[in-house]
Backbone as JSON Lines, residues from 0, in Angstrom:
{"i":0,"aa":"X","n":[8.34,40.88,45.53],"ca":[8.12,41.91,44.74],"c":[8.76,42.18,42.99]}
{"i":1,"aa":"X","n":[8.29,42.07,42.28],"ca":[8.63,42.54,41.03],"c":[9.97,43.17,40.57]}
{"i":2,"aa":"X","n":[10.39,43.95,40.31],"ca":[11.36,44.44,39.63],"c":[11.74,44.78,38.77]}
{"i":3,"aa":"X","n":[12.07,46.42,38.31],"ca":[13.31,47.06,37.18],"c":[14.27,45.57,36.76]}
{"i":4,"aa":"X","n":[14.24,44.79,37.95],"ca":[16.06,43.64,37.26],"c":[15.22,42.84,36.49]}
{"i":5,"aa":"X","n":[13.82,42.61,37.42],"ca":[13.12,41.03,36.89],"c":[12.82,41.35,35.68]}
{"i":6,"aa":"X","n":[12.25,42.19,35.38],"ca":[11.82,42.71,34.53],"c":[12.92,42.65,32.91]}
{"i":7,"aa":"X","n":[13.6,42.94,33.62],"ca":[14.76,44.05,32.36],"c":[15.09,41.6,32.62]}
{"i":8,"aa":"X","n":[15.61,41.16,33.74],"ca":[16.11,39.58,33.01],"c":[15.18,38.82,32.88]}
{"i":9,"aa":"X","n":[13.94,39.16,32.93],"ca":[12.59,37.78,31.63],"c":[13.02,38.67,29.87]}
{"i":10,"aa":"X","n":[12.89,39.72,29.94],"ca":[12.73,40.16,28.66],"c":[14.36,39.71,28.02]}
{"i":11,"aa":"X","n":[15.42,39.6,28.89],"ca":[16.45,39.43,27.74],"c":[16.61,37.84,28.11]}
{"i":12,"aa":"X","n":[15.91,37.11,28.63],"ca":[15.62,35.65,28.31],"c":[14.7,35.1,27.3]}
{"i":13,"aa":"X","n":[13.74,35.95,27.23],"ca":[12.56,36.09,26.24],"c":[13.25,35.93,24.63]}
{"i":14,"aa":"X","n":[14.16,37.53,24.61],"ca":[14.84,37.6,23.6],"c":[15.91,36.93,22.9]}
{"i":15,"aa":"X","n":[16.57,35.49,24.25],"ca":[17.88,34.64,23.82],"c":[16.38,34.03,23.4]}
{"i":16,"aa":"X","n":[15.6,33.22,23.64],"ca":[14.69,32.12,23.12],"c":[13.45,32.46,21.99]}
{"i":17,"aa":"X","n":[13.43,33.9,21.93],"ca":[13.31,34.63,20.01],"c":[14.26,33.92,19.24]}
{"i":18,"aa":"X","n":[15.66,34.42,19.55],"ca":[16.78,34.04,18.81],"c":[16.75,32.38,18.14]}
{"i":19,"aa":"X","n":[16.61,31.83,19.6],"ca":[17.05,30.48,18.91],"c":[16.42,29.87,18.47]}
{"i":20,"aa":"X","n":[14.46,30.18,18.68],"ca":[13.71,29.48,18.06],"c":[13.8,30.39,16.82]}
{"i":21,"aa":"X","n":[14.17,31.44,16.46],"ca":[13.95,31.76,14.95],"c":[15.55,31.31,14.55]}
{"i":22,"aa":"X","n":[16.09,30.65,14.92],"ca":[17.53,29.86,13.92],"c":[16.91,28.56,13.83]}
{"i":23,"aa":"X","n":[16.27,28.62,15.05],"ca":[15.59,26.33,14.62],"c":[14.71,26.63,13.51]}
{"i":24,"aa":"X","n":[13.96,27.36,13.7],"ca":[12.77,27.96,12.2],"c":[13.18,27.89,11.09]}
{"i":25,"aa":"X","n":[14.51,28.46,10.56],"ca":[14.82,28.96,9.77],"c":[16.03,27.64,9.33]}
{"i":26,"aa":"X","n":[16.24,26.22,9.84],"ca":[16.8,25.61,9.29],"c":[15.6,24.42,8.89]}
{"i":27,"aa":"X","n":[14.45,24.48,9.25],"ca":[13.51,23.08,9.26],"c":[12.9,23.63,7.58]}
{"i":28,"aa":"X","n":[12.94,25.46,7.05],"ca":[12.38,26.44,6.09],"c":[13.08,24.89,4.88]}
{"i":29,"aa":"X","n":[11.95,25.08,4.08],"ca":[13.6,23.73,3.15],"c":[12.17,24.51,1.53]}
{"i":30,"aa":"X","n":[13.23,24.73,1.1],"ca":[13.2,25.87,-0.6],"c":[11.4,24.97,-1.19]}
{"i":31,"aa":"X","n":[10.71,25.09,-1.44],"ca":[9.54,24.81,-2.19],"c":[8.78,25.0,-1.4]}
{"i":32,"aa":"X","n":[8.94,24.02,0.17],"ca":[8.26,23.77,0.69],"c":[7.32,25.01,1.92]}
{"i":33,"aa":"X","n":[5.73,24.57,2.57],"ca":[5.51,25.49,3.35],"c":[5.33,25.02,4.91]}
{"i":34,"aa":"X","n":[6.3,25.39,5.41],"ca":[6.1,24.61,7.13],"c":[5.55,25.25,8.23]}
{"i":35,"aa":"X","n":[4.81,24.52,8.93],"ca":[4.02,24.74,10.0],"c":[4.64,24.63,11.4]}
{"i":36,"aa":"X","n":[5.0,25.92,12.5],"ca":[5.64,25.45,13.22],"c":[4.71,25.98,14.59]}
{"i":37,"aa":"X","n":[5.0,25.29,15.41],"ca":[4.11,24.66,16.42],"c":[5.12,25.73,17.9]}
{"i":38,"aa":"X","n":[4.73,26.17,18.42],"ca":[5.34,26.61,19.64],"c":[4.34,26.58,21.34]}
{"i":39,"aa":"X","n":[4.66,25.43,21.96],"ca":[3.7,25.38,22.72],"c":[4.31,26.34,24.22]}
{"i":40,"aa":"X","n":[2.57,27.55,24.71],"ca":[2.96,28.46,25.69],"c":[2.42,27.99,26.79]}
{"i":41,"aa":"X","n":[2.05,26.64,27.15],"ca":[1.81,26.77,28.43],"c":[0.22,27.11,28.32]}
{"i":42,"aa":"X","n":[-0.36,26.66,29.82],"ca":[-2.24,26.48,30.0],"c":[-2.4,26.08,29.29]}
{"i":43,"aa":"X","n":[-2.43,25.19,28.15],"ca":[-3.57,24.09,26.92],"c":[-3.47,25.29,25.63]}
{"i":44,"aa":"X","n":[-2.43,25.72,25.61],"ca":[-2.37,26.69,24.55],"c":[-1.02,27.3,23.56]}
{"i":45,"aa":"X","n":[-1.11,26.6,22.45],"ca":[0.22,26.45,21.88],"c":[-0.25,28.14,20.39]}
{"i":46,"aa":"X","n":[1.06,28.59,20.29],"ca":[1.21,29.71,19.34],"c":[1.61,29.01,17.98]}
{"i":47,"aa":"X","n":[0.68,29.17,16.83],"ca":[1.14,28.26,15.06],"c":[1.65,29.39,14.29]}
{"i":48,"aa":"X","n":[2.95,29.23,14.1],"ca":[3.43,30.03,12.69],"c":[3.3,29.25,11.12]}
{"i":49,"aa":"X","n":[2.53,29.71,10.28],"ca":[2.59,29.2,8.84],"c":[3.74,30.3,8.25]}
{"i":50,"aa":"X","n":[4.89,29.86,7.36],"ca":[5.98,30.0,7.17],"c":[5.92,29.58,5.9]}
{"i":51,"aa":"X","n":[6.36,30.71,5.04],"ca":[6.14,29.44,3.56],"c":[7.6,29.2,2.4]}
{"i":52,"aa":"X","n":[7.61,28.91,1.51],"ca":[9.02,28.62,1.03],"c":[9.87,29.81,0.87]}
{"i":53,"aa":"X","n":[9.73,30.95,1.0],"ca":[10.52,32.42,1.24],"c":[10.78,32.49,2.2]}
{"i":54,"aa":"X","n":[10.91,31.81,3.19],"ca":[10.59,32.17,4.49],"c":[9.72,33.16,5.06]}
{"i":55,"aa":"X","n":[9.36,33.63,4.34],"ca":[8.25,34.71,5.17],"c":[6.89,34.11,6.05]}
{"i":56,"aa":"X","n":[6.49,35.14,6.78],"ca":[5.86,34.29,7.81],"c":[4.37,34.78,7.03]}
{"i":57,"aa":"X","n":[3.14,33.97,7.01],"ca":[1.7,33.94,6.1],"c":[1.29,33.92,7.38]}
{"i":58,"aa":"X","n":[0.81,32.82,8.39],"ca":[-0.26,33.72,9.39],"c":[0.23,33.27,10.71]}
{"i":59,"aa":"X","n":[0.07,33.55,11.79],"ca":[0.49,33.1,13.28],"c":[-1.17,33.66,14.02]}
{"i":60,"aa":"X","n":[-1.55,32.2,14.97],"ca":[-2.73,32.26,15.16],"c":[-1.91,31.51,17.04]}
{"i":61,"aa":"X","n":[-3.11,31.68,17.75],"ca":[-3.17,30.86,18.89],"c":[-4.13,30.04,18.66]}
{"i":62,"aa":"X","n":[-3.85,28.3,19.65],"ca":[-4.93,27.06,18.92],"c":[-4.33,26.33,20.45]}
{"i":63,"aa":"X","n":[-5.55,25.66,20.9],"ca":[-5.28,24.9,21.84],"c":[-4.39,23.84,21.25]}
{"i":64,"aa":"X","n":[-3.92,23.43,22.83],"ca":[-3.2,22.39,22.19],"c":[-3.98,21.14,21.74]}
{"i":65,"aa":"X","n":[-4.8,20.52,21.85],"ca":[-5.54,19.8,21.24],"c":[-5.86,20.21,19.74]}
{"i":66,"aa":"X","n":[-6.34,21.29,19.44],"ca":[-5.78,21.42,17.5],"c":[-4.8,21.3,16.9]}
{"i":67,"aa":"X","n":[-4.04,21.62,18.04],"ca":[-1.8,21.35,17.39],"c":[-1.61,19.87,17.55]}
{"i":68,"aa":"X","n":[-2.49,18.86,18.9],"ca":[-1.83,17.46,18.08],"c":[-2.97,17.32,17.44]}
{"i":69,"aa":"X","n":[-3.81,17.44,17.16],"ca":[-4.3,16.81,15.67],"c":[-3.78,17.29,14.43]}
{"i":70,"aa":"X","n":[-3.23,18.36,13.93],"ca":[-2.63,18.89,13.28],"c":[-1.55,17.6,12.62]}
{"i":71,"aa":"X","n":[-1.01,18.05,14.0],"ca":[0.27,17.04,13.69],"c":[0.1,16.01,13.67]}
{"i":72,"aa":"X","n":[-1.12,14.76,14.46],"ca":[-0.99,13.77,13.88],"c":[-1.98,13.51,12.53]}
{"i":73,"aa":"X","n":[-2.49,14.26,12.46],"ca":[-2.43,14.15,10.48],"c":[-1.48,14.46,9.69]}
{"i":74,"aa":"X","n":[-0.85,15.66,10.17],"ca":[0.4,16.13,9.06],"c":[1.27,14.67,9.21]}
{"i":75,"aa":"X","n":[1.97,13.53,10.42],"ca":[2.67,12.71,10.31],"c":[1.63,11.47,8.98]}
{"i":76,"aa":"X","n":[0.69,11.27,9.85],"ca":[-0.24,10.14,8.55],"c":[0.12,10.71,7.43]}
{"i":77,"aa":"X","n":[-0.08,11.49,7.3],"ca":[0.06,12.58,5.7],"c":[1.24,12.09,5.29]}
{"i":78,"aa":"X","n":[2.5,12.05,5.81],"ca":[3.74,12.44,5.65],"c":[4.25,10.46,5.63]}
{"i":79,"aa":"X","n":[3.31,9.76,6.43],"ca":[4.08,8.09,6.62],"c":[3.02,8.13,4.55]}
{"i":80,"aa":"X","n":[2.0,8.34,4.52],"ca":[1.47,8.03,3.46],"c":[1.87,8.27,2.05]}
{"i":81,"aa":"X","n":[2.58,9.41,2.44],"ca":[3.6,9.84,1.7],"c":[4.86,9.28,0.71]}
{"i":82,"aa":"X","n":[5.12,8.18,1.64],"ca":[6.72,7.9,2.04],"c":[6.31,6.33,1.2]}
{"i":83,"aa":"X","n":[5.29,6.05,1.54],"ca":[4.67,4.26,1.94],"c":[4.48,4.22,0.0]}
{"i":84,"aa":"X","n":[3.48,5.27,-0.39],"ca":[3.29,5.75,-1.88],"c":[4.1,5.94,-2.51]}
{"i":85,"aa":"X","n":[5.82,6.75,-2.23],"ca":[6.92,7.07,-2.79],"c":[7.34,5.39,-3.19]}
{"i":86,"aa":"X","n":[7.91,4.53,-2.03],"ca":[8.17,3.33,-2.08],"c":[7.48,2.07,-2.91]}
{"i":87,"aa":"X","n":[5.9,1.92,-3.1],"ca":[5.47,1.48,-3.78],"c":[5.74,1.84,-5.75]}
{"i":88,"aa":"X","n":[5.71,3.47,-5.93],"ca":[6.35,3.63,-7.23],"c":[7.77,2.92,-7.6]}
{"i":89,"aa":"X","n":[8.5,3.28,-6.67],"ca":[9.84,2.57,-7.38],"c":[10.01,1.26,-7.34]}
{"i":90,"aa":"X","n":[9.03,0.41,-6.09],"ca":[9.18,-0.62,-6.36],"c":[8.52,-1.57,-7.83]}
{"i":91,"aa":"X","n":[7.38,-0.51,-8.36],"ca":[6.86,-0.81,-9.62],"c":[7.42,-0.33,-10.42]}
{"i":92,"aa":"X","n":[8.44,0.88,-10.25],"ca":[9.48,0.6,-11.56],"c":[10.47,-0.08,-11.36]}
{"i":93,"aa":"X","n":[11.09,-0.39,-10.72],"ca":[12.02,-1.68,-10.83],"c":[11.08,-2.78,-12.04]}
{"i":94,"aa":"X","n":[10.28,-3.22,-11.42],"ca":[9.7,-4.45,-12.05],"c":[9.29,-4.03,-13.7]}
């Protein structure tokens, strides 16, 4: 059976996790860019937060993991496309 000590232990662990998560988000937020952060929470769900360039959280929601996977995949595809486009532009400048 759960008692006060168990609840306190979980609360302390969650507090520590939140502190570590906050530090990690601060590291990935770049000036001038909006960042989307996904935190998987089990049972096929994930918490999604949108962090603007000023570091303010502008949207928080709960999504299914399949939606998160789809948005991550489309973001990766977009990033790869931008990298390829930048490479082509640099090659054209050299010619």
